[in-house]
C-alpha positions as CSV (number, residue, x, y, z in Angstrom):
1,M,-140.3,56.8,87.0
2,P,-140.5,52.8,86.5
3,R,-137.7,51.0,87.9
4,P,-135.5,48.6,85.6
5,E,-136.3,45.2,87.5
6,D,-140.3,46.3,87.3
7,A,-139.7,45.7,83.5
8,L,-138.3,42.3,84.2
9,A,-141.1,41.6,86.9
10,R,-144.0,42.5,84.5
11,G,-146.4,39.8,84.2
12,V,-144.9,37.8,87.2
13,P,-146.9,37.3,90.3
14,R,-145.7,38.3,93.6
15,D,-147.2,35.6,95.4
16,A,-145.9,32.0,94.6
17,G,-149.1,30.8,95.8
18,A,-150.9,32.5,92.4
19,V,-148.5,30.2,90.1
20,P,-149.9,26.5,89.6
21,G,-147.9,24.1,91.0
22,A,-145.2,26.6,93.1
23,V,-147.0,25.8,96.4
24,P,-147.8,22.0,96.4
25,R,-150.9,20.6,97.7
26,P,-151.1,19.0,101.3
27,A,-151.6,15.6,99.3
28,E,-148.4,16.1,97.3
29,T,-146.1,16.9,100.1
30,W,-147.7,13.9,102.2
31,L,-147.1,11.4,99.1
32,R,-143.6,12.6,98.9
33,I,-143.0,12.4,103.0
34,V,-144.0,8.8,102.5
35,Q,-142.6,7.9,99.3
36,V,-138.9,9.1,100.8
37,H,-139.6,7.1,104.0
38,D,-140.4,4.2,102.3
39,R,-137.5,4.4,99.9
40,I,-134.8,5.3,102.4
41,T,-136.1,2.6,105.0
42,R,-136.1,-0.4,102.3
43,R,-132.8,0.8,100.9
44,V,-131.3,0.8,104.4
45,D,-132.8,-2.1,105.8
46,S,-131.6,-4.4,102.4
47,A,-128.1,-3.4,103.4
48,L,-128.3,-3.8,106.9
49,H,-129.7,-7.6,106.0
50,R,-127.0,-8.2,103.6
51,E,-124.2,-6.9,105.1
52,H,-125.0,-7.5,108.9
53,D,-127.7,-10.2,109.0
54,L,-129.8,-7.4,110.5
55,S,-133.4,-5.9,110.3
56,L,-133.6,-2.1,110.1
57,T,-136.2,-2.5,113.2
58,G,-133.7,-5.0,114.7
59,F,-130.6,-2.2,114.4
60,E,-132.8,0.5,115.9
61,A,-133.6,-1.3,119.1
62,L,-130.1,-2.5,119.6
63,R,-128.9,1.1,118.8
64,R,-131.7,2.1,121.7
65,L,-130.5,-0.3,123.8
66,A,-126.5,0.6,123.2
67,E,-127.6,4.5,124.1
68,T,-129.5,3.7,127.2
69,P,-127.6,3.9,130.5
70,G,-127.0,0.3,131.6
71,E,-127.7,-1.3,128.2
72,R,-131.0,-2.2,129.3
73,V,-134.9,-0.6,129.0
74,S,-138.4,-1.8,129.6
75,M,-140.2,-3.2,126.6
76,G,-142.8,-0.5,126.9
77,D,-139.9,1.9,126.9
78,L,-138.5,0.5,123.9
79,A,-141.7,0.0,122.3
80,E,-142.5,3.6,122.5
81,A,-138.8,4.4,121.3
82,L,-139.2,2.6,118.3
83,G,-142.9,3.5,117.5
84,L,-143.9,-0.2,117.5
85,S,-146.5,-1.8,119.4
86,R,-146.0,-4.0,122.1
87,A,-146.5,-7.0,119.8
88,G,-144.0,-5.4,117.3
89,V,-141.7,-5.0,120.0
90,T,-141.7,-8.5,121.4
91,S,-141.2,-10.0,117.9
92,T,-138.3,-7.8,117.1
93,V,-136.8,-8.9,120.6
94,N,-137.4,-12.3,120.1
95,R,-135.6,-12.3,117.0
96,L,-132.5,-10.6,118.8
97,V,-132.7,-13.0,121.9
98,A,-132.7,-16.0,119.3
99,D,-129.5,-14.4,117.6
100,G,-127.9,-14.3,120.9
101,L,-128.0,-10.1,120.7
102,V,-130.2,-9.4,123.6
103,L,-131.3,-10.9,126.9
104,R,-134.7,-10.5,128.7
105,E,-134.7,-10.1,132.3
106,R,-137.2,-9.5,134.8
107,G,-136.9,-5.9,136.6
108,D,-135.1,-5.7,140.0
109,G,-137.8,-3.6,142.0
110,D,-140.8,-5.2,140.0
111,R,-140.5,-8.5,138.9
112,R,-143.6,-8.1,136.4
113,L,-141.4,-5.5,134.7
114,L,-139.8,-7.1,131.6
115,L,-136.2,-5.6,130.3
116,A,-134.3,-6.0,127.2
117,R,-130.6,-6.1,127.7
118,L,-127.9,-5.6,125.3
119,T,-125.4,-8.5,124.9
120,P,-121.8,-8.2,123.9
121,A,-122.2,-9.9,120.8
122,G,-125.4,-7.2,120.4
123,R,-122.8,-4.4,121.2
124,S,-120.4,-5.5,118.5
125,R,-123.1,-6.1,115.8
126,V,-124.8,-2.8,116.4
127,E,-121.2,-0.8,116.6
128,Q,-120.3,-2.7,113.1
129,A,-124.0,-2.1,111.4
130,A,-123.8,1.6,112.5
131,G,-121.0,2.4,109.8
132,T,-123.6,1.0,107.2
133,H,-126.5,2.7,108.5
134,D,-125.5,5.9,109.3
135,G,-123.1,6.1,105.7
136,L,-126.0,5.1,103.5
137,V,-128.6,7.5,105.4
138,A,-126.0,10.7,105.2
139,H,-125.5,9.8,101.7
140,L,-129.1,9.7,100.8
141,L,-130.0,12.6,102.4
142,S,-127.4,14.4,101.1
143,M,-129.5,14.9,98.3
144,L,-131.2,17.6,100.4
145,G,-128.5,19.9,99.7
146,D,-128.6,23.1,101.4
147,D,-132.3,22.8,101.9
148,A,-131.4,20.3,104.8
149,P,-131.7,22.5,107.6
150,V,-135.0,23.9,106.4
151,V,-136.5,20.6,105.7
152,T,-135.2,19.2,109.0
153,D,-136.7,22.3,110.9
154,A,-139.9,21.6,109.1
155,L,-140.3,18.0,109.7
156,A,-139.3,18.7,113.5
157,R,-142.3,21.0,113.8
158,V,-144.9,18.8,112.1
159,S,-143.5,15.9,114.5
160,A,-143.6,18.2,117.6
161,A,-147.3,19.1,116.6
162,T,-148.3,15.3,116.2
163,R,-146.8,13.9,119.3
164,S,-149.3,12.3,121.8
165,R,-150.7,14.2,124.3
166,R,-151.1,11.7,127.4
C-alpha cells in the first residue's frame, strides 16, 4: 500500500543534484566567495577610513601586533599573518610608522631581523577601530542566519586544504 507522503513526492527527484540549479557549479560558488569577500572588504575598509583614518590592512596589522606577546613581530611573520608579500607588508608598516602607530626595531639576538612594534598610539587606535570593524563584520555576517556554522565549517575545510605545505 502506498504511503501518503509518496503521493506528495511523486515526480520529485530524491537527489538534489538532479534538479537544475539545486547544486551550484564550482564556478558559481567561487564567484560568490569572491563577491562576498570583495564587498565586505570594501565596506569595512571604507568605514575604517572614514571613522578612524585607517585602512583595513593597517587595522589588521595593528590587531596582529596587539595580539602578539610583547606587541612586536618580525616583518616576515606579519606578512605571513596578513597574507601579504614582503613588499606589501613593508608598504603597510611604512604608513603605520609615518602615522606614529608602529615602530621598526632590529632583533635583539639577530640585528638583521626587522621587527614591527606597536606604539601606545597604535594600541589606542586599534582598540577604537575594533568596535567599528567587529560590529560591521558581525552585522554583515548575520545575514548567514542559522547557516553560519555550516558555512564557517565548510570554508575552514577549504582553507585547511589550501594551506601551503612548506
